[in-house]
C-alpha positions as CSV (number, residue, x, y, z in Angstrom):
1,X,-0.1,-0.1,0.0
2,X,1.6,3.4,-0.9
3,X,0.9,6.7,0.9
4,X,0.9,9.6,-1.5
5,X,1.5,12.9,-0.2
6,X,-0.3,16.0,-1.2
7,X,2.7,17.6,-3.0
8,X,4.3,15.1,-5.5
9,X,3.3,12.7,-8.2
10,X,4.2,9.2,-8.0
11,X,4.9,6.5,-10.6
12,X,3.7,2.9,-9.7
13,X,4.7,-0.1,-11.9
14,X,2.2,-2.8,-12.1
15,X,3.4,-6.3,-11.1
16,X,2.5,-9.5,-12.7
17,X,0.3,-10.4,-9.8
18,X,-1.7,-7.0,-10.2
19,X,-2.2,-7.5,-13.9
20,X,-5.8,-7.5,-15.1
21,X,-7.4,-5.4,-12.6
22,X,-9.4,-2.4,-13.6
23,X,-7.5,0.7,-13.2
24,X,-9.9,2.1,-10.3
25,X,-9.5,-0.9,-8.4
26,X,-5.8,-1.0,-8.8
27,X,-5.5,2.6,-7.5
28,X,-7.9,1.9,-4.7
29,X,-5.7,-0.8,-3.5
30,X,-2.4,1.0,-3.9
31,X,-3.5,4.4,-2.4
32,X,-4.1,4.9,1.3
33,X,-6.8,7.3,2.5
34,X,-7.9,8.9,-0.7
35,X,-11.7,8.8,-1.3
36,X,-13.0,6.7,-4.2
37,X,-14.7,9.8,-5.7
38,X,-11.5,11.7,-5.8
39,X,-9.8,8.8,-7.6
40,X,-12.5,8.6,-10.2
41,X,-12.3,12.2,-10.8
42,X,-8.6,12.1,-11.5
43,X,-8.9,9.4,-14.0
44,X,-11.7,11.2,-15.7
45,X,-9.7,14.4,-15.7
46,X,-6.7,12.8,-17.2
47,X,-4.7,13.5,-14.2
48,X,-3.9,9.8,-13.9
49,X,-1.8,8.7,-16.7
50,X,-0.9,5.0,-17.9
51,X,2.3,4.8,-19.8
52,X,2.0,8.6,-20.3
53,X,-1.3,8.6,-21.9
54,X,-4.9,9.1,-20.6
55,X,-6.8,6.1,-19.6
56,X,-10.3,5.2,-18.5
57,X,-11.8,3.7,-15.2
58,X,-12.4,0.4,-16.8
59,X,-9.0,0.0,-18.3
60,X,-7.3,-3.4,-17.1
61,X,-3.8,-2.6,-16.1
62,X,-1.1,-4.9,-17.5
63,X,2.3,-6.0,-16.0
64,X,5.1,-3.4,-16.5
65,X,2.5,-0.6,-17.0
66,X,3.6,2.6,-15.5
67,X,0.9,4.5,-13.8
68,X,1.4,8.2,-12.9
69,X,-0.7,9.2,-9.8
70,X,-1.0,12.9,-9.4
71,X,-0.8,14.7,-6.0
72,X,-4.0,13.7,-4.2
73,X,-5.8,14.8,-1.0
74,X,-5.4,12.3,1.8
75,X,-8.2,12.2,4.1
76,X,-9.1,9.9,6.8
77,X,-9.8,6.3,5.4
78,X,-13.7,5.5,5.4
79,X,-14.6,2.5,7.6
80,X,-14.4,-0.6,5.4
81,X,-17.9,-1.7,4.4
82,X,-18.8,-5.3,5.3
83,X,-21.7,-7.6,4.2
84,X,-24.4,-8.2,6.7
85,X,-24.0,-11.5,8.7
86,X,-27.3,-12.6,6.7
87,X,-25.5,-11.8,3.1
88,X,-22.3,-13.4,4.3
89,X,-24.0,-16.6,5.3
90,X,-26.1,-16.5,2.0
91,X,-22.9,-16.1,-0.1
92,X,-21.0,-18.7,1.7
93,X,-23.8,-21.2,1.0
94,X,-23.9,-20.0,-2.6
95,X,-20.2,-21.3,-3.4
96,X,-20.1,-23.6,-6.2
97,X,-16.4,-24.0,-6.7
98,X,-13.3,-22.8,-4.7
99,X,-9.9,-23.8,-5.9
100,X,-6.5,-22.4,-6.3
101,X,-7.5,-20.5,-9.5
102,X,-11.3,-19.8,-9.3
103,X,-14.1,-18.8,-6.9
104,X,-17.3,-19.5,-8.4
105,X,-20.5,-18.2,-6.8
106,X,-24.2,-18.8,-7.5
107,X,-24.9,-15.0,-7.3
108,X,-28.4,-14.2,-5.4
109,X,-30.8,-12.0,-7.2
110,X,-30.8,-8.4,-6.1
111,X,-27.1,-8.2,-5.5
112,X,-24.8,-6.1,-7.9
113,X,-21.7,-7.7,-8.9
114,X,-19.7,-4.7,-8.0
115,X,-20.3,-1.4,-6.2
116,X,-20.9,1.9,-7.6
117,X,-23.7,4.0,-9.2
118,X,-25.5,4.0,-5.7
119,X,-24.4,0.5,-4.7
120,X,-22.5,0.6,-1.6
121,X,-21.2,-3.0,-1.6
122,X,-21.3,-5.5,-4.3
123,X,-20.4,-9.2,-4.8
124,X,-16.8,-8.7,-5.4
125,X,-16.3,-6.2,-2.6
126,X,-18.2,-8.5,-0.1
127,X,-15.9,-11.4,-1.3
128,X,-12.7,-9.5,-0.7
129,X,-14.0,-8.8,2.9
130,X,-15.1,-12.4,3.5
131,X,-11.7,-13.9,2.0
132,X,-9.0,-11.6,3.2
133,X,-6.3,-14.3,2.8
134,X,-6.9,-14.1,-1.1
135,X,-4.6,-11.3,-2.3
136,X,-6.3,-11.4,-5.8
137,X,-10.0,-11.6,-6.5
138,X,-11.4,-10.2,-9.8
139,X,-14.7,-10.6,-11.8
140,X,-14.0,-12.5,-14.9
141,X,-17.5,-11.4,-16.2
142,X,-20.7,-9.8,-15.1
143,X,-24.4,-10.6,-14.3
144,X,-27.2,-8.0,-14.1
145,X,-28.1,-7.1,-10.7
146,X,-31.5,-8.8,-10.9
147,X,-30.2,-12.0,-12.6
148,X,-29.0,-14.9,-10.5
149,X,-26.5,-17.6,-11.3
150,X,-22.9,-18.5,-11.9
151,X,-20.3,-15.8,-11.6
152,X,-16.6,-16.4,-12.0
153,X,-14.0,-14.8,-10.0
154,X,-10.4,-15.2,-10.8
155,X,-7.7,-15.7,-8.1
156,X,-4.7,-14.7,-10.3
157,X,-3.9,-12.7,-13.2
158,X,-3.1,-15.7,-15.5
159,X,-6.5,-17.1,-15.0
160,X,-8.3,-13.7,-15.5
161,X,-6.2,-13.2,-19.0
162,X,-6.8,-16.7,-20.1
163,X,-10.6,-16.5,-19.5
164,X,-10.9,-13.1,-21.0
165,X,-9.2,-14.4,-24.1
166,X,-11.7,-17.1,-24.3
167,X,-14.6,-14.7,-23.8
168,X,-13.3,-12.5,-26.6
169,X,-13.7,-15.3,-29.3
170,X,-17.0,-16.9,-27.7
171,X,-15.2,-19.9,-26.3
172,X,-16.9,-19.7,-23.0
173,X,-20.4,-21.5,-23.2
174,X,-22.9,-19.8,-21.1
175,X,-26.5,-21.1,-20.7
176,X,-29.3,-19.2,-19.0
177,X,-32.9,-20.2,-18.1
178,X,-35.5,-17.6,-18.7
179,X,-39.4,-17.7,-18.4
180,X,-41.0,-15.3,-20.9
181,X,-44.5,-14.1,-21.4
182,X,-46.7,-15.7,-24.0
183,X,-46.1,-18.7,-26.3
184,X,-42.5,-18.7,-27.8
185,X,-42.8,-19.2,-31.4
186,X,-41.2,-22.6,-32.5
187,X,-39.4,-20.9,-35.5
188,X,-37.7,-18.3,-33.3
189,X,-34.4,-20.2,-32.8
190,X,-32.3,-17.1,-32.6
191,X,-32.5,-13.3,-32.4
192,X,-30.1,-11.0,-34.3
193,X,-30.6,-7.4,-33.5
194,X,-27.8,-4.8,-32.9
195,X,-27.9,-3.1,-29.5
196,X,-27.0,0.4,-28.2
197,X,-27.0,2.1,-24.9
198,X,-29.5,4.9,-24.5
199,X,-31.4,6.9,-21.8
200,X,-35.0,6.7,-20.9
201,X,-36.6,10.2,-20.6
202,X,-36.4,9.6,-16.8
203,X,-32.6,9.6,-17.4
204,X,-32.5,5.9,-16.6
205,X,-29.7,3.9,-18.5
206,X,-31.4,1.5,-21.0
207,X,-30.2,-0.7,-23.9
208,X,-32.3,-0.6,-27.2
209,X,-32.3,-2.2,-30.6
210,X,-30.7,0.1,-32.9
211,X,-29.4,-0.2,-36.6
212,X,-26.4,1.8,-35.1
213,X,-25.8,-0.7,-32.3
214,X,-23.2,-3.5,-31.7
215,X,-23.8,-6.7,-33.5
216,X,-25.6,-9.1,-31.1
217,X,-27.1,-12.6,-31.3
218,X,-28.9,-14.8,-28.9
219,X,-29.9,-18.5,-29.5
220,X,-33.1,-19.9,-27.8
221,X,-34.6,-23.5,-27.1
222,X,-38.0,-24.0,-25.5
223,X,-37.9,-26.4,-22.6
224,X,-41.4,-26.2,-21.5
225,X,-44.6,-24.4,-22.8
226,X,-47.3,-23.1,-20.4
227,X,-50.7,-21.6,-21.2
228,X,-49.5,-18.1,-21.0
229,X,-45.6,-18.4,-20.8
230,X,-42.6,-20.3,-22.1
231,X,-39.4,-21.6,-20.2
232,X,-36.4,-21.0,-22.5
233,X,-32.8,-22.4,-22.7
234,X,-31.0,-19.2,-23.7
235,X,-27.3,-18.9,-25.1
236,X,-25.9,-15.5,-25.7
237,X,-23.6,-15.6,-28.6
238,X,-22.3,-12.2,-28.0
239,X,-22.1,-10.6,-24.5
240,X,-23.8,-7.1,-24.7
241,X,-25.3,-5.4,-21.7
242,X,-28.9,-6.6,-21.1
243,X,-28.8,-8.6,-24.2
244,X,-31.1,-11.5,-23.4
245,X,-33.6,-9.1,-21.7
246,X,-33.7,-6.8,-24.7
247,X,-33.9,-9.4,-27.3
248,X,-36.8,-11.2,-25.8
249,X,-38.7,-8.0,-25.4
250,X,-37.9,-7.0,-29.2
251,X,-39.7,-10.2,-30.4
252,X,-42.6,-9.5,-28.1
253,X,-42.0,-11.8,-25.2
254,X,-40.4,-10.1,-22.4
255,X,-39.1,-12.1,-19.2
256,X,-41.4,-12.3,-16.3
257,X,-40.4,-10.1,-13.3
258,X,-39.0,-7.6,-15.7
259,X,-38.9,-4.1,-14.5
260,X,-37.1,-2.4,-17.5
261,X,-37.9,-4.3,-20.6
262,X,-41.5,-5.4,-20.1
263,X,-45.0,-5.1,-21.7
264,X,-48.5,-4.8,-20.1
265,X,-49.1,-8.6,-20.4
266,X,-45.8,-9.6,-18.9
267,X,-46.4,-7.4,-16.0
268,X,-49.9,-8.5,-15.5
269,X,-48.8,-12.2,-15.6
270,X,-45.9,-11.5,-13.2
271,X,-48.3,-10.1,-10.7
272,X,-50.8,-12.8,-11.2
273,X,-48.2,-15.6,-10.2
274,X,-46.7,-13.7,-7.4
275,X,-43.1,-13.5,-8.9
276,X,-40.9,-11.0,-7.1
277,X,-37.8,-11.1,-9.2
278,X,-36.5,-11.6,-12.5
279,X,-36.9,-15.0,-13.9
280,X,-33.3,-15.0,-15.6
281,X,-30.9,-17.4,-14.1
282,X,-27.3,-18.1,-15.4
283,X,-27.8,-22.0,-15.1
284,X,-24.4,-23.4,-16.5
285,X,-21.0,-22.4,-17.8
286,X,-18.3,-24.4,-19.5
287,X,-14.7,-23.5,-20.5
288,X,-11.1,-24.7,-20.7
289,X,-8.5,-23.6,-18.1
290,X,-4.9,-24.8,-18.0
291,X,-5.8,-27.8,-20.0
292,X,-8.7,-28.9,-17.8
293,X,-12.3,-28.8,-18.8
294,X,-14.8,-27.2,-16.5
295,X,-18.6,-27.8,-16.6
296,X,-20.5,-26.0,-13.9
297,X,-24.1,-26.1,-13.2
298,X,-26.3,-24.4,-10.5
299,X,-30.2,-25.2,-10.2
300,X,-32.8,-22.3,-10.3
301,X,-34.0,-21.4,-6.7
302,X,-37.2,-22.5,-4.8
303,X,-38.9,-19.2,-5.7
304,X,-38.7,-20.0,-9.4
305,X,-39.3,-23.8,-8.9
306,X,-42.5,-22.6,-7.3
307,X,-43.5,-20.1,-10.0
308,X,-43.0,-23.0,-12.7
309,X,-45.4,-25.0,-10.5
310,X,-48.1,-22.4,-10.4
311,X,-47.8,-21.8,-14.3
312,X,-48.3,-25.5,-14.8
313,X,-51.5,-25.4,-12.5
314,X,-52.8,-22.6,-14.7
315,X,-53.2,-24.9,-17.8
């Protein structure tokens, strides 16, 4: 941990062990007593330089990168946020795999994968508090706050780099379960619609289908049909923000429990069956790591099991 005075800039060289971290996380771990908001502001204004150039909060530092940190006001370190005992117990029971390379969690719905944007404590911050002996814990990928299911956390930079390389070329196979409103058409095996980030009139960040968006493709297979809904196996071929949620809405079958990308019919059915969360679950993931094949699965929770039973009874 480096203490930076108010009057001098410092240069920090990224070690191999630190490689792969987001720039903001790297700085937060290496600067004592500087508020998070001050660090973000320094990055946005270009006061922080990486290899003599401007960078972004989300840039992932690499071994031997030289990070220039400007003089920053050092205040009293805020108390470390900790998950409640209830959340800690829940997360410990949600561990799917824990070895020397990976920590895999069946993330509960309602928990963001990381803090920020009004979220005080996310999954990754909670795990760092709960596993103080682990010097390196970094998210390999993300899940929406309202989505449950498998999240991979790397325990070293080699694993993070290896899995990121596979994600870039779609070699990590992810399968979700989603329950959508209405009868999913048998012919709708996939949806290819470009996606772009936008803002709703309220200022809320959204994702929309747009001809100027990024290419996106999702594949679908019907698992079970109900009178008013469909249970689907979903494979996102690309990995865009809110991709599954927007693609199913685009073809007229929003996910039940949806609060952003919904319709009057999906909202009414959600209320009728008493569903209190988004019916979207990252059920399985498979990949290769250091010559070993991983195929991980986690079941849907009891609430979703009960919802399926109610849908069957509505026939």
